[in-house]
N, C-alpha and C positions, 0 to 999 in steps of 0.2 A: 555186268555180263547181261546180257538180252538170251531169257530162253525161249526157243522157237517149239510150239507144242501142237503139232508137228506137219511138218511136209511129207513125212515119210510113212503117216497113218493116223488115223482120226481118234486121239487117245480120247477125248471129252465123249466121243458118242460112243466108242467101244471097252474103253481101258481106263474110266477115271482110279478104278484101286491103286493103279501103277503111280498116278499122280499122288493120290490121296497118302499114300504109303511112303512117298518120298518125302513129303512135303513134312509127314510125324519123322521121317529120320533124319530128313536136314539134306538127303542127297538120293539119287539116283544114280543106275549103272547105265551106261550106254554103251551097247555094241560099235566098234568100227566097223561099217557098212562093209569094207573091203579087205579086213583083218578081223573076221569073226573071233577071235583069240583074244583079241587086245579089247580088254574092256575098259572103260572111263569113268569114274566118280564125279557128278557133274554135282555138285552144292545146289542147295534150292533154300540154305539160309537166307534169309530177308536182306540179313549186312551183303550178301553178296549177289543177289537177285534184282537188276535195275528195273525189269519189266518182265511181264509174260506178251507173249502175241500166240495168241491159240489159232489153228486151223483147224475148220469142223464143218461137217455136216447137218448135227444136229447136236447142241450143247446141252437140250435139256436134261440128260443123263447125268449131268454134272453140275446142273443149278446150285447145289447147296457147298460141293467145293468152291465154285466161283464166289459165291456169299462170302462163305469162310475167307478167303483171298482178297475180298473187299474189305470186309471186316478187319484184317490184321495189315490194309494198306499196302499190300502188294499192287504195283501199277499194274494193268492188263488192258488190251481191247482184242476183238474175238473177229474173225473174218470168216465168213460165213459162207459156204460154198452151196449156190441153190440153180443148178440149169434146167430142173424140170424138165428133163430129156423123158423120152420112152425106156421103159423099164428092161427091153432088151439090150439097152446102153448102158445102165446105170441099174443094177438089179435093184441092191439095197438103202439105194438112196431114199430120202424121207417123201413122203407124200404133200400135195400142197398145201394142205392144213396144217400139217405138225411143224412144216417150216415157215407158216405165218404166225403160229402159236410159237415158234422159237424166237423170231424176232421180235414179235409184239414183247412179251415177257423180257426175253434182255433189252432192250430199249427202253421199257420202263423202269427197269431195274439200275441197269449201269450206263443210260444215255445213250440217245441215237449217235452222238459223234463215236463211241466206241463200239459201235456195231457197222461192220461191214460187209458188203453183198460181194460175191466172185460170183461172175458168168463166165466160168473159166473151164474149160477150155473150148471155146468156140467150135465145132466139129459138125464140117457139113457132109452130111449123107443122105441117103436117099431117104432115112427117115429124119433128117434134120438138115431140112434145105434151107437157102434162106429167107425164105417166106414163114418157113416156119421160126427161124429166129427171129424175125421183125416181129412176128405177132405174139410169141413167148416172150420175147424181152418187155414187148409194151405189158403184156399181163402182168409179169413179174414187177418190175418199177411202178407200176399203176397202184398194184396193193401193197409193195412193202417201202416205197418214199415215205410213209410217214416213220420209217424207224432206222431209217439209216442216210447219212449224207453221201454216200461213197461208192461205186463200182469200179472194182477190177477187172480188165478183159484181158483175155488173151487167145491166140488161135492154138489150134491142137497142134503139137509136135509128133511126127509120123517115127517116134523111136522104132527101130527094125524089130524090138521083141514084142512091141504093144500092135502093131502092123499083124504079126503070127498070132496074136491075141485075136485080132479083128479077124482074121481069116477062117477063124472057126464059127465065128456068127451067122448063121444060115441067113441069106438074102441080104446080107449088109454090105453096101457098097459106098466107098468114100469118092466125094465130088471137090473137083479142083478148078480155080476161077484164076483169072487173069487178074494181075495187080490194081489195074484201075477199077474191075470189079469189087474186089476186094476192098477198095478205098472207098468207092460209094456207098457201099454195105456199112460201113465201118462210119462213115459218116452221119449216117441214117442211126444209127445204134446210138451214135453221141446226141442228135438231135432229139429222139424220145428221150433219153435219160436228163437233158436240159430241159426238155417241157415238164420234168417232175422236180428240177431244180437237185438232180442227183450229179454230181461231179465225175467224170469219168477217166480213168487211169489204168495203163497198159501193164501188164507183168513181163520182165523178158522178151518185148518187143523191140523193132528197131524203128524205121523210118517209115513204115507202111501205116502205122498208127500214126505216128506224128503228121503225115499228109491227109489224115481223115482229119486231125485236128485235137486227137488224144493225145494230151502229155504222158511221156512215158513216167511211172509209179516205181514206188519201192514197198512190198507188202511188208515189210518189216521197215519201218518207217521213223527214222528218227524225228525229222520234223513232226511229226503228227503226236510221238513220245512224248517230245517236248512240250508243245501247245497243250496237250490234256493232263501232263501231269508236274508240269514246272519243271523239267529236268534240266541239265544242260550238256547234252549228248552233241559232241561232235562228228561228223560223218565219217566210217571208216566202211569203206566197201568189204562185203563177205566175200572175202576171197574163195571161197569153197564152192560159190554158186557160178553159174553161166554168165559169160561176157555182156550182155544186155543186162543184167539183174543189178538191180541199183539197191538192195535191200543193204541195211545197216548189217555190221558183225554180228551173229549172234551162236549162240550153241542149239543142235537141234536133239531133242532126247527121245525121239520116234526109233521106229523100228522098219526097215522094208518088209515086206511080203506079210505083213501082219493084218492090214484093213481088210473090213467085213465089209465094206460098201460094195467092194466087186464091181468097180468102173472098167468098162472093157479100154477104155482109153487114158486108164490115167498109168503113169511112169512108176510109180511106187509098189505096184504088183506086175512080178513078171509071168504069173501064172493068172490062168484065167479057170477059178474054180463053178465046179457045177450050181 
């Protein structure tokens, strides 16, 4: 069983005690997001956990926990989202110096192969237009490439409730482009990453990324887990995810509407906090 921690919230940044307590007890209780009264016990025993895959913006608050997992020989890798957007879009995301410290520390301890950058989602707006992204992405990979081998990319998904949140942001205007313009933009993004020897993969995307030469990827990647930890996982698509998702089947132990990063574009929080 692969444990995803978590698509729904940033456990490592804001609630490491939840995971630490679960490891001591041997399980965590997870609420069904569609039926809150339904609670599932998910085992965290070493004999039951094949690997952890962590999603976070800042793993440093959980560094001692990660070191303990390493000591106990739990396989895991980390995906660190860092977009470096203006604070009007991601109020509580780390500043660049924290993100850099994050990457350096984790890469030195666990190896760069186990630290993955997520530049996700790519949001086109009057605050983050194409020129912003090209300069911003180049700045990030120029500084972070010694500490990671891969970047995962996706475009913003305009869920209705997310658009309602965005409507509350004064002066925020989204931008739309023709397909050929997006392909040209993504091709440039790929070239920038290649210049720093970083592999590009897409997340839950289709032909538009492939036309730009960016292959479809899996965030929870059975092939990567096999390579890193000499496992023998056979690919099984996670049926709980979207059609375009290629992730390996896993169990997510997070809870929606609890993340404190408060990114206005995020699907995991339905309300915009003050």
